[in-house]
Structure formats: C-alpha cells, structure tokens
Backbone bond lengths (Angstrom), bond angles and torsions (degrees), N, CA, C in turn:
res aa  C-N    CA-C-N  psi(-1)  N-CA   C-N-CA  omega(-1)  CA-C   N-CA-C  phi
1 M - - - 1.453 - - 1.528 108.58 -
2 S 1.319 116.08 135.22 1.462 119.65 -178.40 1.531 110.64 -72.12
3 Q 1.318 114.30 160.47 1.461 121.77 178.27 1.527 110.10 -56.46
4 H 1.326 116.14 -43.36 1.460 121.67 -178.71 1.529 110.43 -60.25
5 H 1.339 116.78 -48.57 1.462 120.88 -178.07 1.525 112.12 -66.22
6 L 1.318 116.85 -39.75 1.457 119.99 179.51 1.525 111.01 -64.37
7 L 1.319 116.57 -46.06 1.460 120.71 179.36 1.530 110.82 -63.94
8 A 1.329 116.59 -42.05 1.472 120.34 177.77 1.519 110.89 -62.35
9 D 1.336 117.26 -41.21 1.469 120.63 177.91 1.522 111.58 -63.18
10 I 1.322 117.12 -41.07 1.474 120.69 178.08 1.525 109.09 -60.56
11 L 1.319 117.40 -47.05 1.464 120.54 -179.58 1.521 111.51 -63.29
12 R 1.330 117.21 -44.26 1.470 119.77 179.45 1.531 111.29 -61.92
13 N 1.326 116.95 -41.19 1.461 120.59 -179.36 1.523 111.82 -68.53
14 V 1.315 116.94 -46.64 1.470 120.59 -178.22 1.529 110.32 -65.98
15 L 1.325 116.85 -45.25 1.461 121.06 -176.33 1.521 112.99 -82.73
16 Q 1.337 115.97 -12.30 1.463 122.72 -178.18 1.533 110.92 53.57
17 I 1.348 113.55 51.15 1.455 120.28 177.53 1.527 108.59 -130.36
18 D 1.315 115.79 158.98 1.460 121.60 175.34 1.516 106.46 -110.35
19 K 1.317 116.30 97.44 1.459 121.45 -173.89 1.514 109.50 -142.75
20 D 1.320 115.93 143.13 1.455 121.17 172.59 1.523 107.67 -90.52
21 F 1.322 116.22 141.82 1.457 121.22 -178.19 1.516 110.91 -118.18
22 T 1.326 116.12 134.44 1.455 122.83 169.97 1.526 106.26 -119.69
23 D 1.316 116.87 169.79 1.468 119.36 -179.55 1.522 112.35 -58.12
24 S 1.313 117.93 -28.01 1.465 120.47 -177.88 1.530 113.35 -89.58
25 T 1.320 117.96 -0.38 1.470 120.27 -179.83 1.526 109.95 -66.41
26 P 1.333 117.83 118.68 1.473 119.97 177.31 1.531 110.17 -71.45
27 L 1.316 115.81 146.04 1.470 120.50 -178.37 1.525 110.61 -115.16
28 L 1.320 116.68 -86.71 1.462 121.55 -174.23 1.528 110.56 -61.23
29 G 1.322 116.20 123.87 1.454 121.62 -178.71 1.519 113.88 90.33
30 A 1.335 116.94 -15.14 1.460 120.23 -178.19 1.529 112.26 -108.39
31 I 1.312 117.04 -24.87 1.464 122.17 178.64 1.526 107.21 -112.00
32 A 1.311 116.08 117.06 1.474 121.07 -173.98 1.528 112.02 -54.77
33 E 1.317 117.18 -36.86 1.464 121.14 -177.47 1.538 112.70 -73.06
34 F 1.321 117.17 -14.50 1.465 121.55 -175.52 1.525 109.39 -88.49
35 D 1.329 115.24 81.59 1.457 121.43 179.11 1.530 109.38 -109.78
36 S 1.321 117.13 -171.94 1.465 120.71 -176.30 1.526 112.53 -62.44
37 M 1.314 117.45 -34.74 1.462 120.34 177.95 1.532 110.29 -68.54
38 A 1.319 116.70 -36.59 1.465 120.80 177.94 1.527 109.94 -66.70
39 V 1.316 117.49 -37.85 1.473 120.82 177.59 1.522 109.58 -58.90
40 I 1.317 117.14 -45.66 1.472 121.17 179.72 1.526 110.25 -63.35
41 A 1.322 117.12 -42.49 1.461 121.15 179.93 1.531 110.90 -64.90
42 V 1.327 117.87 -40.24 1.469 121.63 177.96 1.523 109.93 -63.75
43 I 1.315 116.73 -45.47 1.468 120.62 179.04 1.523 110.40 -59.46
44 T 1.316 116.70 -44.98 1.471 121.09 179.35 1.519 110.88 -60.13
45 Q 1.325 117.17 -45.02 1.461 121.34 179.18 1.529 111.39 -64.46
46 L 1.319 117.35 -41.23 1.463 120.65 178.02 1.521 110.64 -60.87
47 E 1.320 116.26 -45.16 1.460 120.66 179.76 1.524 111.01 -63.34
48 D 1.328 116.26 -44.78 1.466 120.65 -178.06 1.525 112.74 -68.22
49 Q 1.321 116.80 -46.02 1.462 120.21 -173.41 1.524 113.83 -82.58
50 L 1.337 117.10 -27.00 1.459 119.68 -176.51 1.523 113.16 -108.75
51 G 1.321 116.64 -6.92 1.456 119.86 178.70 1.521 113.33 67.85
52 I 1.333 116.37 30.68 1.458 119.67 177.39 1.522 109.16 -107.28
53 E 1.318 115.91 161.90 1.466 120.94 176.83 1.518 107.93 -118.73
54 I 1.318 115.55 126.12 1.465 121.50 -179.72 1.517 107.95 -112.60
55 N 1.324 115.85 118.15 1.466 121.69 -179.43 1.527 109.87 -83.27
56 D 1.322 114.97 152.62 1.466 120.78 -178.45 1.526 112.26 -55.47
57 D 1.338 117.04 -38.12 1.459 119.68 -176.57 1.536 113.03 -73.92
58 E 1.319 117.48 -6.72 1.468 121.89 177.41 1.522 112.13 -91.72
59 I 1.311 116.83 -10.58 1.458 122.17 -175.56 1.524 109.55 -90.09
60 S 1.328 114.81 122.95 1.469 119.53 176.95 1.522 108.75 -145.81
61 A 1.305 115.73 164.60 1.465 120.33 178.09 1.527 110.23 -61.60
62 E 1.331 116.99 -31.95 1.464 121.54 -179.58 1.529 111.51 -60.69
63 V 1.333 117.35 -38.97 1.462 121.77 179.79 1.532 110.29 -61.38
64 F 1.319 116.55 -35.67 1.463 121.66 -175.96 1.528 112.36 -101.57
65 E 1.320 116.84 16.65 1.459 121.03 -179.11 1.529 111.84 -66.38
66 S 1.333 116.24 -41.92 1.464 120.47 179.65 1.522 109.40 -145.51
67 F 1.326 115.02 165.88 1.457 119.89 177.56 1.527 110.36 -59.99
68 G 1.320 116.61 -41.46 1.462 121.04 179.98 1.518 112.61 -62.66
69 Q 1.327 116.73 -41.08 1.475 120.84 177.95 1.531 109.73 -62.00
70 L 1.311 116.01 -44.47 1.468 120.52 -179.41 1.528 110.33 -65.95
71 R 1.329 116.67 -42.62 1.466 120.71 178.94 1.535 111.01 -60.80
72 Q 1.322 117.31 -44.25 1.464 121.29 178.69 1.523 110.76 -62.78
73 F 1.320 117.13 -41.59 1.462 121.43 178.43 1.516 110.27 -60.13
74 V 1.333 116.38 -46.67 1.467 120.95 -179.43 1.523 110.17 -62.71
75 E 1.327 117.07 -42.72 1.469 119.97 179.68 1.527 111.24 -62.71
76 Q 1.324 117.36 -39.07 1.465 121.12 177.29 1.521 110.70 -65.11
77 K 1.312 116.80 -39.93 1.473 120.32 179.36 1.540 110.68 -65.26
78 Q 1.315 116.51 -39.26 1.459 120.01 -179.62 1.524 111.47 -70.49
79 A 1.312 116.99 -31.05 1.461 120.61 -178.41 1.530 112.11 -77.81
80 A 1.323 116.41 -20.23 1.470 120.63 -177.31 1.508 112.65 -71.77
C-alpha cells in the first residue's frame, strides 16, 4: 500500500468519514471532525502503523494544515 493510501485510510478511519484526499486537501479547520482529539488519534495511529515516534514539540497546526503537509511530515519522520 502506498504512503498516500495508508495515510488517507488512517484519516478516514479516525475521522469516520468517506473522503478522497489530495495533497491540497485542507485538514485542520476545514473538516469539522478534525479537532484536537482527532489530531491525537491520528498521531497515535501513525506511530502504531508506521513505527515512527512523534514528539510533542514536532506537532503544530502547520503539519495538519493540509494532507500534503501531513504526508511530507510523515515521510520526513520515516526517513530519519
């Protein structure tokens, strides 16, 4: 499964929505279900499913601004 599909599946499952995601899809502030609790749930799923560790100081609204921003962040974490 590609990185894009895995990340999209995590978002659909956590947010319990049926939505297609592109890099330009806005997230935080644009999707009603995407609140602070959803951010925590997404982070937990990313850590569990991808084996990455996300520190509190790495989390910002900018990371969750769009699907593309989040995808790039995840790719950087995996490359580290």
